[in-house]
C-alpha positions as a Markdown table, in Angstrom:
| # | Residue | x | y | z |
|---|---|---|---|---|
| 1 | Unk | -60.7 | -179.9 | 28.4 |
| 2 | Unk | -60.8 | -180.5 | 24.7 |
| 3 | Unk | -63.4 | -183.0 | 25.1 |
| 4 | Unk | -65.4 | -180.7 | 27.0 |
| 5 | Unk | -65.2 | -178.1 | 24.6 |
| 6 | Unk | -66.0 | -180.6 | 21.7 |
| 7 | Unk | -69.0 | -181.5 | 23.7 |
| 8 | Unk | -70.3 | -177.9 | 24.4 |
| 9 | Unk | -69.9 | -177.3 | 20.6 |
| 10 | Unk | -72.0 | -180.4 | 19.8 |
| 11 | Unk | -74.7 | -179.3 | 22.2 |
| 12 | Unk | -74.6 | -176.0 | 20.4 |
| 13 | Unk | -75.0 | -177.7 | 16.9 |
| 14 | Unk | -77.8 | -179.7 | 18.3 |
| 15 | Unk | -79.7 | -176.6 | 19.6 |
| 16 | Unk | -79.4 | -174.9 | 15.9 |
| 17 | Unk | -79.6 | -177.9 | 13.9 |
| 18 | Unk | -82.0 | -178.4 | 10.8 |
| 19 | Unk | -82.5 | -182.1 | 10.7 |
| 20 | Unk | -82.2 | -183.8 | 7.2 |
| 21 | Unk | -84.8 | -186.3 | 8.6 |
| 22 | Unk | -87.2 | -183.8 | 9.6 |
| 23 | Unk | -87.2 | -181.8 | 6.4 |
| 24 | Unk | -86.8 | -185.0 | 4.4 |
| 25 | Unk | -84.6 | -182.9 | 1.8 |
| 26 | Unk | -81.3 | -184.1 | 0.9 |
| 27 | Unk | -78.6 | -181.7 | 0.0 |
| 28 | Unk | -75.2 | -182.1 | -1.5 |
| 29 | Unk | -72.4 | -181.0 | 0.8 |
| 30 | Unk | -71.8 | -178.2 | -1.8 |
| 31 | Unk | -75.1 | -176.7 | -0.7 |
| 32 | Unk | -73.5 | -176.0 | 2.8 |
| 33 | Unk | -70.6 | -174.1 | 1.1 |
| 34 | Unk | -70.0 | -170.4 | 0.9 |
| 35 | Unk | -70.8 | -169.1 | -2.5 |
| 36 | Unk | -67.0 | -168.6 | -3.4 |
| 37 | Unk | -66.5 | -172.2 | -2.8 |
| 38 | Unk | -69.4 | -173.3 | -4.9 |
| 39 | Unk | -68.1 | -171.0 | -7.8 |
| 40 | Unk | -64.8 | -172.7 | -7.5 |
| 41 | Unk | -66.4 | -176.1 | -7.9 |
| 42 | Unk | -68.6 | -175.2 | -10.8 |
| 43 | Unk | -66.0 | -173.7 | -13.0 |
| 44 | Unk | -63.6 | -176.2 | -14.4 |
| 45 | Unk | -61.0 | -173.6 | -15.0 |
| 46 | Unk | -61.1 | -172.6 | -11.2 |
| 47 | Unk | -61.6 | -176.2 | -9.8 |
| 48 | Unk | -58.3 | -177.5 | -8.5 |
| 49 | Unk | -59.6 | -180.9 | -8.7 |
| 50 | Unk | -59.5 | -180.8 | -12.5 |
| 51 | Unk | -55.8 | -181.1 | -12.3 |
| 52 | Unk | -56.0 | -184.5 | -11.0 |
| 53 | Unk | -58.5 | -185.5 | -13.7 |
| 54 | Unk | -56.2 | -184.2 | -16.4 |
| 55 | Unk | -53.4 | -186.4 | -14.8 |
| 56 | Unk | -55.8 | -189.4 | -14.9 |
| 57 | Unk | -56.6 | -189.0 | -18.4 |
| 58 | Unk | -52.9 | -188.9 | -19.2 |
| 59 | Unk | -52.5 | -192.1 | -17.0 |
| 60 | Unk | -55.4 | -193.6 | -18.7 |
| 61 | Unk | -53.5 | -193.5 | -22.0 |
| 62 | Unk | -50.1 | -194.7 | -20.6 |
| 63 | Unk | -48.8 | -198.2 | -20.9 |
| 64 | Unk | -48.2 | -199.7 | -17.6 |
| 65 | Unk | -46.7 | -202.9 | -16.1 |
| 66 | Unk | -45.0 | -205.8 | -17.7 |
| 67 | Unk | -47.4 | -206.0 | -20.6 |
| 68 | Unk | -47.3 | -202.5 | -21.3 |
| 69 | Unk | -51.1 | -202.3 | -21.6 |
| 70 | Unk | -52.9 | -199.1 | -20.9 |
| 71 | Unk | -56.4 | -198.6 | -19.5 |
| 72 | Unk | -57.4 | -197.2 | -22.8 |
| 73 | Unk | -56.3 | -200.4 | -24.7 |
| 74 | Unk | -59.3 | -202.0 | -23.0 |
| 75 | Unk | -61.8 | -199.4 | -22.3 |
| 76 | Unk | -63.0 | -196.4 | -24.3 |
| 77 | Unk | -63.3 | -193.3 | -22.4 |
| 78 | Unk | -66.9 | -193.2 | -23.1 |
| 79 | Unk | -67.5 | -196.6 | -21.8 |
| 80 | Unk | -66.7 | -195.3 | -18.2 |
| 81 | Unk | -69.9 | -193.1 | -18.2 |
| 82 | Unk | -72.0 | -194.3 | -15.3 |
| 83 | Unk | -69.4 | -196.7 | -14.0 |
| 84 | Unk | -68.5 | -194.9 | -10.9 |
| 85 | Unk | -72.3 | -194.5 | -10.2 |
| 86 | Unk | -72.6 | -198.2 | -9.4 |
| 87 | Unk | -69.6 | -198.6 | -6.9 |
| 88 | Unk | -68.9 | -200.1 | -4.4 |
| 89 | Unk | -69.9 | -203.4 | -6.2 |
| 90 | Unk | -69.6 | -206.9 | -5.7 |
| 91 | Unk | -66.5 | -208.7 | -7.1 |
| 92 | Unk | -66.9 | -212.2 | -8.3 |
| 93 | Unk | -63.5 | -213.2 | -7.7 |
| 94 | Unk | -62.8 | -211.9 | -4.2 |
| 95 | Unk | -66.5 | -212.7 | -3.2 |
| 96 | Unk | -67.0 | -209.4 | -1.5 |
| 97 | Unk | -67.6 | -205.7 | -2.4 |
| 98 | Unk | -64.8 | -203.5 | -3.6 |
| 99 | Unk | -64.6 | -199.6 | -4.2 |
| 100 | Unk | -63.8 | -198.0 | -7.5 |
| 101 | Unk | -60.2 | -197.3 | -6.5 |
| 102 | Unk | -59.9 | -201.2 | -5.8 |
| 103 | Unk | -61.2 | -202.2 | -9.0 |
| 104 | Unk | -58.9 | -199.7 | -10.8 |
| 105 | Unk | -56.0 | -201.7 | -9.0 |
| 106 | Unk | -57.3 | -205.0 | -9.8 |
| 107 | Unk | -57.6 | -204.3 | -13.4 |
| 108 | Unk | -54.1 | -202.9 | -13.6 |
| 109 | Unk | -52.6 | -205.9 | -12.0 |
| 110 | Unk | -54.6 | -208.4 | -14.2 |
| 111 | Unk | -54.2 | -206.8 | -17.5 |
| 112 | Unk | -51.2 | -204.8 | -17.2 |
| 113 | Unk | -49.5 | -206.9 | -14.8 |
| 114 | Unk | -48.5 | -203.6 | -12.9 |
| 115 | Unk | -48.0 | -203.2 | -9.3 |
| 116 | Unk | -50.9 | -201.9 | -7.3 |
| 117 | Unk | -51.1 | -198.3 | -6.8 |
| 118 | Unk | -50.9 | -197.2 | -3.1 |
| 119 | Unk | -54.2 | -195.8 | -1.4 |
| 120 | Unk | -54.2 | -192.1 | -1.6 |
| 121 | Unk | -51.4 | -191.9 | -3.9 |
| 122 | Unk | -51.6 | -189.3 | -6.5 |
| 123 | Unk | -51.8 | -191.7 | -9.3 |
| 124 | Unk | -54.5 | -193.8 | -7.8 |
| 125 | Unk | -56.5 | -190.6 | -7.0 |
| 126 | Unk | -56.2 | -189.4 | -10.6 |
| 127 | Unk | -57.2 | -192.5 | -12.1 |
| 128 | Unk | -60.3 | -192.6 | -9.7 |
| 129 | Unk | -61.0 | -189.0 | -10.4 |
| 130 | Unk | -60.9 | -189.1 | -14.1 |
| 131 | Unk | -63.2 | -192.4 | -14.2 |
| 132 | Unk | -65.8 | -190.8 | -11.7 |
| 133 | Unk | -65.7 | -187.4 | -13.6 |
| 134 | Unk | -67.1 | -189.5 | -16.9 |
| 135 | Unk | -70.2 | -189.9 | -14.5 |
| 136 | Unk | -70.6 | -186.0 | -13.5 |
| 137 | Unk | -74.2 | -185.1 | -13.6 |
| 138 | Unk | -75.5 | -188.6 | -13.5 |
| 139 | Unk | -77.4 | -190.1 | -10.4 |
| 140 | Unk | -75.7 | -192.4 | -7.9 |
| 141 | Unk | -77.1 | -195.8 | -8.7 |
| 142 | Unk | -76.3 | -198.6 | -6.0 |
| 143 | Unk | -76.4 | -202.0 | -7.5 |
| 144 | Unk | -79.5 | -203.9 | -7.2 |
| 145 | Unk | -77.5 | -206.9 | -6.0 |
| 146 | Unk | -78.7 | -209.2 | -3.1 |
| 147 | Unk | -75.2 | -210.4 | -2.2 |
| 148 | Unk | -74.6 | -206.7 | -1.1 |
| 149 | Unk | -77.5 | -206.7 | 1.4 |
| 150 | Unk | -75.5 | -208.0 | 4.4 |
| 151 | Unk | -72.7 | -205.7 | 3.7 |
| 152 | Unk | -75.2 | -202.8 | 3.4 |
| 153 | Unk | -76.7 | -203.6 | 6.8 |
| 154 | Unk | -73.3 | -203.8 | 8.5 |
| 155 | Unk | -72.6 | -200.2 | 6.9 |
| 156 | Unk | -75.8 | -198.9 | 8.2 |
| 157 | Unk | -75.0 | -200.4 | 11.7 |
| 158 | Unk | -71.6 | -198.6 | 11.5 |
| 159 | Unk | -73.0 | -195.3 | 10.7 |
| 160 | Unk | -75.5 | -195.4 | 13.5 |
| 161 | Unk | -73.0 | -196.9 | 15.9 |
| 162 | Unk | -71.3 | -194.7 | 18.7 |
| 163 | Unk | -67.5 | -194.7 | 18.5 |
| 164 | Unk | -64.5 | -193.0 | 19.9 |
| 165 | Unk | -63.9 | -191.2 | 23.3 |
| 166 | Unk | -66.4 | -188.8 | 22.4 |
| 167 | Unk | -69.0 | -191.5 | 22.0 |
| 168 | Unk | -70.6 | -190.2 | 18.8 |
| 169 | Unk | -72.0 | -191.8 | 15.5 |
| 170 | Unk | -71.9 | -190.4 | 11.9 |
| 171 | Unk | -75.7 | -190.3 | 12.2 |
| 172 | Unk | -75.7 | -188.1 | 15.4 |
| 173 | Unk | -73.9 | -185.4 | 13.3 |
| 174 | Unk | -75.0 | -185.9 | 9.6 |
| 175 | Unk | -78.6 | -186.9 | 10.2 |
| 176 | Unk | -80.0 | -185.4 | 13.5 |
| 177 | Unk | -77.7 | -182.3 | 13.5 |
| 178 | Unk | -77.2 | -181.8 | 9.7 |
| 179 | Unk | -77.5 | -178.0 | 8.9 |
| 180 | Unk | -76.4 | -177.0 | 12.5 |
| 181 | Unk | -72.8 | -175.6 | 13.3 |
| 182 | Unk | -70.0 | -177.3 | 15.0 |
| 183 | Unk | -67.8 | -174.2 | 15.8 |
| 184 | Unk | -67.7 | -172.2 | 12.6 |
| 185 | Unk | -68.5 | -175.0 | 10.2 |
| 186 | Unk | -71.9 | -175.8 | 9.3 |
| 187 | Unk | -72.6 | -179.7 | 9.3 |
| 188 | Unk | -73.4 | -181.2 | 6.1 |
| 189 | Unk | -75.6 | -184.6 | 5.3 |
| 190 | Unk | -72.6 | -186.6 | 4.5 |
| 191 | Unk | -73.5 | -187.5 | 0.9 |
| 192 | Unk | -70.6 | -188.7 | -1.1 |
| 193 | Unk | -71.5 | -187.1 | -4.4 |
| 194 | Unk | -68.2 | -185.2 | -5.2 |
| 195 | Unk | -65.4 | -187.5 | -4.2 |
| 196 | Unk | -62.6 | -187.6 | -4.7 |
| 197 | Unk | -62.8 | -184.0 | -3.5 |
| 198 | Unk | -60.2 | -181.2 | -3.2 |
| 199 | Unk | -60.5 | -179.8 | 0.4 |
| 200 | Unk | -59.2 | -176.5 | 1.1 |
| 201 | Unk | -58.3 | -177.8 | 4.4 |
| 202 | Unk | -56.2 | -180.5 | 2.9 |
| 203 | Unk | -54.9 | -178.3 | 0.0 |
| 204 | Unk | -55.1 | -181.5 | -2.1 |
| 205 | Unk | -57.4 | -184.1 | -3.5 |
| 206 | Unk | -58.6 | -186.8 | -1.2 |
| 207 | Unk | -60.8 | -189.9 | -1.3 |
| 208 | Unk | -64.0 | -190.7 | 0.6 |
| 209 | Unk | -62.1 | -193.0 | 2.8 |
| 210 | Unk | -59.7 | -190.3 | 3.9 |
| 211 | Unk | -62.7 | -188.2 | 5.0 |
| 212 | Unk | -64.1 | -191.1 | 6.9 |
| 213 | Unk | -60.9 | -191.7 | 8.7 |
| 214 | Unk | -60.7 | -188.1 | 9.4 |
| 215 | Unk | -64.1 | -188.3 | 11.1 |
| 216 | Unk | -63.1 | -191.2 | 13.2 |
| 217 | Unk | -60.2 | -189.3 | 14.4 |
| 218 | Unk | -62.3 | -186.3 | 15.3 |
| 219 | Unk | -64.4 | -188.3 | 17.6 |
| 220 | Unk | -61.1 | -190.1 | 18.9 |
| 221 | Unk | -61.6 | -193.2 | 17.5 |
| 222 | Unk | -59.2 | -195.6 | 15.9 |
| 223 | Unk | -59.6 | -195.3 | 12.2 |
| 224 | Unk | -59.8 | -198.2 | 10.0 |
| 225 | Unk | -57.1 | -199.1 | 7.4 |
| 226 | Unk | -57.3 | -197.9 | 3.9 |
| 227 | Unk | -59.2 | -200.5 | 2.1 |
| 228 | Unk | -60.5 | -202.2 | 5.0 |
| 229 | Unk | -63.8 | -204.1 | 4.8 |
| 230 | Unk | -65.4 | -201.8 | 7.4 |
| 231 | Unk | -64.8 | -198.5 | 5.3 |
| 232 | Unk | -66.2 | -200.3 | 2.1 |
| 233 | Unk | -69.4 | -201.2 | 4.1 |
| 234 | Unk | -69.6 | -197.6 | 5.1 |
| 235 | Unk | -69.3 | -196.4 | 1.5 |
| 236 | Unk | -72.1 | -198.9 | 0.6 |
| 237 | Unk | -74.4 | -197.4 | 3.2 |
| 238 | Unk | -73.6 | -194.0 | 2.2 |
| 239 | Unk | -74.3 | -194.8 | -1.7 |
| 240 | Unk | -77.7 | -196.0 | -0.7 |
| 241 | Unk | -78.3 | -192.7 | 1.3 |
| 242 | Unk | -77.4 | -190.8 | -1.7 |
| 243 | Unk | -79.3 | -192.9 | -4.4 |
| 244 | Unk | -80.5 | -190.7 | -7.1 |
| 245 | Unk | -78.3 | -187.6 | -6.1 |
| 246 | Unk | -76.1 | -186.3 | -8.9 |
| 247 | Unk | -72.4 | -187.0 | -9.1 |
| 248 | Unk | -70.3 | -183.8 | -9.0 |
| 249 | Unk | -66.6 | -185.1 | -9.1 |
| 250 | Unk | -64.3 | -183.4 | -8.7 |
| 251 | Unk | -66.0 | -181.7 | -5.7 |
| 252 | Unk | -64.4 | -178.9 | -3.7 |
| 253 | Unk | -65.3 | -178.5 | 0.0 |
| 254 | Unk | -63.8 | -176.2 | 2.7 |
């Protein structure tokens, strides 16, 4: 019965869709929000995500690990401007693309001899939010790196591949039916410009990978594990789709 209801809702969304492909107009997820939620995001005194940014700033200065080195001992805060706009990026040591959160953990392990922070942990989300916040207002700028080409292609394939018991793809919702409605919610175009974001539904901050895993669960598919290559490939493709759009972190979403 639930599958039938979901299918009917999807048909209704299709009937009222405003296709991003047809209009050739890219919109941030914030454009699909109520005015009150937009106001919350745009005012730093109201945006709950700023609490994580402030925590990240404190962690940036805090010595960690056996070496008792802090992030600030190697990197000036201003040097982080524009960094998040270029991730995911290819890692020369691992010989594969990694996300910004994976880079943060890599740096902590290498220079501070600290234990890696758990995916979706408050500390890792705070550090990622702080670093990404330094690029707020800057355009998403995927690296012009041929070593990423095959991974981007894989990400594009995953974006268009039908999965789960509902047999749906990311593209069916966020390209073909963007602007339509799924139940009471308007379907955004899935541009990752605000992550990590504070979702009112979650009542906390979350990463892009958490949202991707939620979508997979929503179509009754087995979610990839945090940090899995498949999720990194999807992030690479989403970055290409959002190239030139402005970073909003920390975003606020319904």
